[in-house]
ROSE-4610 file (N, C-alpha, C; in Angstrom, 1 decimal, always signed):
// ROSE-4610
residu = [M/M/M/I/I/I/T/T/T/K/K/K/Q/Q/Q/D/D/D/D/D/D/G/G/G/D/D/D/K/K/K/I/I/I/L/L/L/I/I/I/N/N/N/H/H/H/K/K/K/S/S/S/E/E/E/K/K/K/L/L/L/I/I/I/I/I/I/L/L/L/H/H/H/F/F/F/S/S/S/L/L/L/L/L/L/R/R/R/S/S/S/L/L/L/L/L/L/E/E/E/C/C/C/Y/Y/Y/W/W/W/A/A/A/T/T/T/V/V/V/I/I/I/Y/Y/Y/L/L/L/V/V/V/S/S/S/L/L/L/I/I/I/K/K/K/N/N/N/E/E/E/D/D/D/G/G/G/T/T/T/L/L/L/E/E/E/V/V/V/S/S/S/S/S/S/Y/Y/Y/D/D/D/K/K/K/F/F/F/Y/Y/Y/D/D/D/M/M/M/I/I/I/Q/Q/Q/W/W/W/Q/Q/Q/V/V/V/E/E/E/S/S/S/M/M/M/Y/Y/Y/E/E/E/E/E/E/K/K/K/V/V/V/I/I/I/M/M/M/H/H/H/Y/Y/Y/E/E/E/A/A/A/C/C/C/S/S/S/L/L/L/Q/Q/Q/T/T/T/I/I/I/K/K/K/N/N/N/A/A/A/V/V/V/I/I/I/T/T/T/F/F/F/T/T/T/N/N/N/M/M/M/K/K/K/F/F/F/L/L/L/K/K/K/F/F/F/T/T/T/E/E/E/T/T/T/A/A/A/T/T/T/K/K/K/K/K/K/K/K/K/E/E/E/I/I/I/I/I/I/I/I/I]
num = [1/1/1/2/2/2/3/3/3/4/4/4/5/5/5/6/6/6/7/7/7/8/8/8/9/9/9/10/10/10/11/11/11/12/12/12/13/13/13/14/14/14/15/15/15/16/16/16/17/17/17/18/18/18/19/19/19/20/20/20/21/21/21/22/22/22/23/23/23/24/24/24/25/25/25/26/26/26/27/27/27/28/28/28/29/29/29/30/30/30/31/31/31/32/32/32/33/33/33/34/34/34/35/35/35/36/36/36/37/37/37/38/38/38/39/39/39/40/40/40/41/41/41/42/42/42/43/43/43/44/44/44/45/45/45/46/46/46/47/47/47/48/48/48/49/49/49/50/50/50/51/51/51/52/52/52/53/53/53/54/54/54/55/55/55/56/56/56/57/57/57/58/58/58/59/59/59/60/60/60/61/61/61/62/62/62/63/63/63/64/64/64/65/65/65/66/66/66/67/67/67/68/68/68/69/69/69/70/70/70/71/71/71/72/72/72/73/73/73/74/74/74/75/75/75/76/76/76/77/77/77/78/78/78/79/79/79/80/80/80/81/81/81/82/82/82/83/83/83/84/84/84/85/85/85/86/86/86/87/87/87/88/88/88/89/89/89/90/90/90/91/91/91/92/92/92/93/93/93/94/94/94/95/95/95/96/96/96/97/97/97/98/98/98/99/99/99/100/100/100/101/101/101/102/102/102/103/103/103/104/104/104/105/105/105/106/106/106/107/107/107/108/108/108/109/109/109/110/110/110/111/111/111/112/112/112/113/113/113/114/114/114/115/115/115/116/116/116]
x = [+38.5/+37.5/+37.1/+36.9/+36.4/+37.6/+37.8/+38.9/+38.5/+39.1/+38.7/+39.9/+39.5/+40.6/+41.1/+42.3/+42.8/+42.5/+42.1/+41.8/+40.4/+39.6/+38.2/+37.4/+36.1/+35.1/+34.6/+35.3/+34.8/+35.3/+34.4/+34.8/+34.6/+35.8/+35.8/+35.5/+34.7/+34.4/+34.9/+35.8/+36.3/+35.2/+35.5/+34.5/+34.1/+35.0/+34.8/+33.9/+34.1/+33.4/+32.0/+31.8/+30.4/+29.6/+30.0/+29.2/+28.9/+29.9/+29.7/+28.7/+28.7/+27.7/+26.3/+26.2/+25.0/+24.4/+25.2/+24.9/+24.3/+25.1/+24.7/+23.4/+23.3/+22.0/+20.8/+21.0/+19.9/+19.4/+20.5/+20.2/+19.4/+19.9/+19.3/+17.9/+17.8/+16.5/+15.4/+15.6/+14.5/+14.2/+15.3/+15.0/+14.1/+14.5/+13.7/+12.3/+12.0/+10.7/+9.9/+10.5/+9.8/+9.5/+10.3/+10.1/+8.9/+9.1/+8.0/+6.7/+6.6/+5.3/+4.7/+5.6/+5.1/+4.5/+5.1/+4.6/+3.2/+3.2/+1.9/+0.8/+1.2/+0.2/-0.3/+0.6/+0.3/-0.5/-0.3/-1.1/-2.5/-2.6/-3.9/-4.8/-4.4/-5.1/-6.4/-7.5/-8.7/-8.5/-8.5/-8.2/-9.5/-9.5/-10.6/-10.7/-11.7/-11.8/-10.6/-10.1/-9.0/-7.6/-7.5/-6.3/-5.6/-6.3/-5.6/-6.2/-5.4/-5.8/-5.7/-6.8/-6.7/-6.6/-5.5/-5.4/-5.3/-5.6/-5.5/-4.1/-3.2/-1.8/-0.9/+0.3/+1.2/+1.6/+1.7/+2.0/+1.0/-0.3/-1.3/-1.1/-0.8/-0.4/+0.8/+1.7/+2.9/+2.5/+1.7/+1.1/+0.3/-0.5/-1.3/-0.4/+0.7/+1.6/+2.3/+2.6/+3.2/+2.4/+1.1/+0.1/+0.1/+0.0/-0.1/+1.1/+2.3/+3.6/+3.7/+3.2/+3.2/+2.2/+1.0/+0.1/+0.6/+1.5/+2.1/+3.1/+3.9/+4.8/+4.1/+3.0/+2.2/+1.6/+1.3/+0.8/+1.9/+3.1/+4.3/+4.5/+4.0/+4.2/+5.7/+6.1/+7.5/+8.2/+9.5/+10.3/+10.9/+11.2/+11.9/+11.2/+11.2/+10.4/+11.0/+12.3/+12.9/+12.3/+11.6/+10.8/+9.6/+9.3/+8.2/+8.7/+9.9/+10.4/+9.8/+9.4/+8.7/+9.8/+11.0/+12.0/+12.3/+12.3/+12.6/+11.3/+10.2/+9.0/+9.0/+9.5/+9.5/+10.6/+11.6/+12.8/+12.2/+11.4/+10.7/+9.8/+9.0/+8.1/+8.9/+10.0/+10.8/+11.4/+11.9/+12.5/+11.4/+10.2/+9.2/+8.7/+8.8/+8.5/+9.6/+10.9/+11.9/+11.8/+11.4/+11.2/+10.0/+9.1/+7.9/+6.8/+6.9/+5.8/+4.6/+5.1/+4.2/+4.3/+3.3/+3.4/+2.6/+3.1/+2.4/+2.0/+0.7/+0.2/-0.7/-1.1/-2.1/-3.1/-4.4/-5.6/-5.8/-6.8/-7.1/-7.6/-8.2/-8.8/-7.8/-6.5/-5.3/-5.3/-6.1/-6.0/-4.8/-4.3/-3.1/-3.6/-2.9/-3.3/-2.0/-2.3/-1.2/-1.7/-0.9/-1.2/-0.4/-1.1/-0.3/-0.5]
y = [+96.7/+96.0/+96.7/+95.9/+96.4/+96.3/+97.4/+97.4/+98.1/+97.7/+98.2/+99.2/+100.3/+101.2/+100.8/+100.9/+100.6/+101.6/+102.9/+103.8/+103.9/+103.0/+103.1/+102.0/+102.1/+101.1/+101.4/+102.1/+102.5/+101.5/+101.2/+100.3/+101.0/+101.0/+101.7/+100.8/+101.3/+100.5/+101.3/+100.7/+101.5/+101.5/+102.2/+102.4/+101.2/+100.3/+99.0/+98.1/+98.1/+97.2/+97.7/+99.0/+99.6/+99.0/+99.1/+98.6/+97.1/+96.4/+94.9/+94.6/+95.4/+95.2/+95.6/+96.6/+96.9/+95.9/+95.3/+94.3/+93.0/+92.7/+91.5/+91.8/+93.0/+93.4/+93.2/+93.8/+93.7/+92.4/+91.4/+90.0/+89.3/+89.6/+89.1/+89.5/+90.8/+91.4/+90.8/+90.5/+89.9/+88.5/+87.7/+86.5/+86.5/+87.5/+87.6/+88.0/+89.0/+89.4/+88.1/+87.3/+86.1/+85.2/+84.9/+84.0/+84.6/+85.9/+86.5/+86.6/+86.8/+86.9/+85.4/+84.4/+83.0/+82.6/+83.1/+82.8/+83.5/+84.8/+85.5/+84.8/+84.3/+83.6/+82.3/+81.5/+80.2/+80.5/+81.6/+81.9/+82.3/+83.0/+83.5/+82.6/+81.4/+80.5/+80.0/+79.8/+79.3/+77.7/+77.1/+75.7/+74.9/+73.6/+72.8/+72.7/+72.1/+72.0/+71.3/+70.4/+69.5/+70.2/+71.4/+72.1/+71.8/+71.2/+70.8/+71.7/+71.8/+72.5/+71.6/+71.4/+70.5/+71.3/+70.9/+71.5/+70.5/+70.9/+70.0/+69.6/+70.5/+70.1/+71.2/+70.6/+71.5/+72.7/+72.5/+73.6/+74.7/+74.4/+75.4/+76.1/+75.4/+76.0/+76.9/+76.6/+77.6/+78.8/+78.6/+79.7/+80.7/+80.1/+80.9/+81.8/+81.1/+81.9/+83.0/+82.6/+83.7/+84.8/+84.5/+85.6/+86.5/+86.0/+86.8/+87.6/+87.1/+87.8/+89.0/+88.7/+89.7/+90.8/+90.5/+91.5/+92.4/+91.7/+92.6/+93.4/+93.1/+93.9/+95.1/+94.8/+95.8/+96.8/+96.4/+97.3/+97.9/+97.7/+98.4/+97.9/+96.6/+96.0/+95.5/+94.9/+94.4/+95.3/+95.4/+96.3/+95.6/+94.4/+93.8/+92.8/+92.9/+92.0/+90.6/+90.5/+89.2/+88.2/+88.7/+88.1/+87.2/+87.6/+86.9/+85.7/+85.4/+84.3/+82.9/+82.2/+80.9/+80.0/+80.0/+79.1/+79.4/+80.7/+81.1/+80.8/+80.9/+80.5/+78.9/+78.2/+76.7/+76.4/+77.1/+77.0/+77.3/+78.4/+78.8/+77.7/+77.1/+76.0/+74.8/+74.4/+73.3/+73.5/+74.8/+75.2/+74.9/+75.5/+75.4/+73.9/+73.1/+71.7/+71.0/+71.4/+70.7/+71.2/+72.4/+72.9/+72.3/+71.4/+70.8/+71.8/+73.0/+74.0/+73.5/+72.8/+72.3/+70.8/+70.1/+68.7/+68.4/+67.8/+67.5/+66.0/+65.7/+64.4/+64.2/+63.0/+62.8/+61.9/+62.3/+61.7/+60.3/+59.6/+58.3/+58.6/+59.8/+60.1/+60.8/+60.8/+61.4/+62.9/+63.5/+65.0/+65.2/+66.4/+66.9/+67.5/+67.2/+67.9/+68.6/+69.8/+70.4/+70.7/+70.2/+70.4/+71.5/+72.5/+73.6/+73.7]
z = [+53.0/+53.6/+54.8/+55.9/+57.1/+58.1/+58.7/+59.7/+61.0/+62.1/+63.4/+63.9/+64.3/+64.8/+66.2/+66.5/+67.8/+68.9/+68.5/+69.5/+70.0/+69.6/+70.0/+69.5/+69.5/+69.1/+67.7/+66.9/+65.6/+64.6/+63.6/+62.5/+61.2/+60.4/+59.2/+58.1/+57.1/+55.9/+54.7/+53.9/+52.7/+51.6/+50.6/+49.5/+48.8/+48.5/+47.8/+48.6/+49.9/+50.8/+51.0/+51.0/+51.1/+50.0/+48.8/+47.7/+47.8/+48.2/+48.4/+49.5/+50.6/+51.6/+51.2/+50.4/+49.8/+48.9/+48.1/+47.2/+48.0/+49.0/+49.8/+50.6/+51.1/+51.7/+50.7/+49.5/+48.6/+48.2/+48.1/+47.8/+49.1/+50.2/+51.4/+51.6/+51.4/+51.6/+50.8/+49.5/+48.7/+49.2/+49.8/+50.4/+51.5/+52.5/+53.6/+53.3/+52.4/+52.0/+51.4/+50.6/+50.2/+51.3/+52.2/+53.2/+54.2/+54.4/+55.2/+54.5/+53.3/+52.6/+52.5/+52.2/+52.3/+53.6/+54.8/+56.1/+56.2/+55.8/+55.9/+55.1/+53.9/+53.1/+53.9/+54.4/+55.1/+56.3/+57.0/+58.2/+57.9/+56.8/+56.4/+55.6/+55.3/+54.6/+55.4/+54.6/+55.3/+55.1/+56.3/+56.3/+56.6/+56.4/+56.9/+58.4/+58.9/+60.4/+61.0/+60.3/+60.8/+60.7/+60.2/+60.0/+58.7/+57.8/+56.4/+55.3/+54.2/+53.0/+51.9/+51.2/+50.0/+48.8/+47.9/+46.7/+45.6/+44.3/+43.3/+42.8/+43.0/+42.7/+43.4/+43.7/+44.4/+43.6/+42.3/+41.4/+41.6/+41.7/+41.9/+43.2/+44.2/+45.6/+45.4/+44.8/+44.5/+43.8/+42.8/+42.0/+42.9/+43.9/+44.7/+45.6/+46.0/+46.9/+46.1/+44.8/+44.0/+43.7/+43.4/+43.1/+44.4/+45.6/+46.7/+46.9/+46.7/+46.8/+45.7/+44.5/+43.5/+43.9/+44.5/+44.9/+46.1/+46.9/+48.0/+47.4/+46.3/+45.7/+45.0/+44.3/+43.6/+44.6/+45.8/+46.8/+47.6/+47.3/+47.9/+49.4/+49.6/+50.9/+51.0/+49.9/+49.8/+48.7/+48.8/+47.9/+46.7/+46.8/+45.8/+45.0/+43.6/+42.8/+42.8/+43.1/+43.2/+44.3/+45.2/+46.2/+45.5/+44.3/+43.7/+42.9/+42.9/+42.2/+42.7/+41.7/+42.0/+42.7/+42.3/+42.9/+44.3/+44.6/+46.0/+46.8/+46.3/+47.0/+47.3/+46.3/+46.5/+47.6/+47.7/+48.6/+50.1/+50.1/+51.4/+51.9/+51.0/+51.4/+51.8/+51.2/+51.5/+52.9/+53.0/+54.4/+55.6/+55.3/+56.4/+56.5/+55.5/+55.6/+56.4/+56.2/+57.0/+58.4/+58.7/+60.0/+60.7/+60.0/+60.4/+60.6/+59.9/+59.9/+59.0/+58.0/+57.0/+56.8/+56.3/+56.0/+54.8/+53.9/+52.6/+52.6/+52.3/+52.3/+51.1/+50.8/+49.7/+50.3/+49.9/+50.4/+49.7/+50.0/+49.4/+48.0/+47.8/+46.5/+45.5/+45.9/+45.3/+45.2/+46.2/+46.4/+47.2/+46.9/+47.7/+48.9/+50.1/+51.4/+52.0/+52.5/+53.1/+54.7/+55.6/+56.9/+57.5/+58.0/+58.5/+60.1]
């Protein structure tokens, strides 16, 4: 695993740990790319004058984000295709909702509204 030498500030990583660290980094990197791309999409949205976005369904909203993330992957802006996962995008939106960055409401005409 990871050991620290007594004679200095050096940290040694053995061969098995190196592969494990690379694996964890690759998993974390795709999550970070997905969350970052979702924020970029949300910031770049064209909203109504009152700061809301009306969508016909939340599924369509998630699909629009996924399309944007896939476009970023094809343009080599992000490196990992796993960032395009719909479930990861939904988790990012839920996280941003819990952080009060987003708010989901429904209008009187049953349209979905997203307040950013």
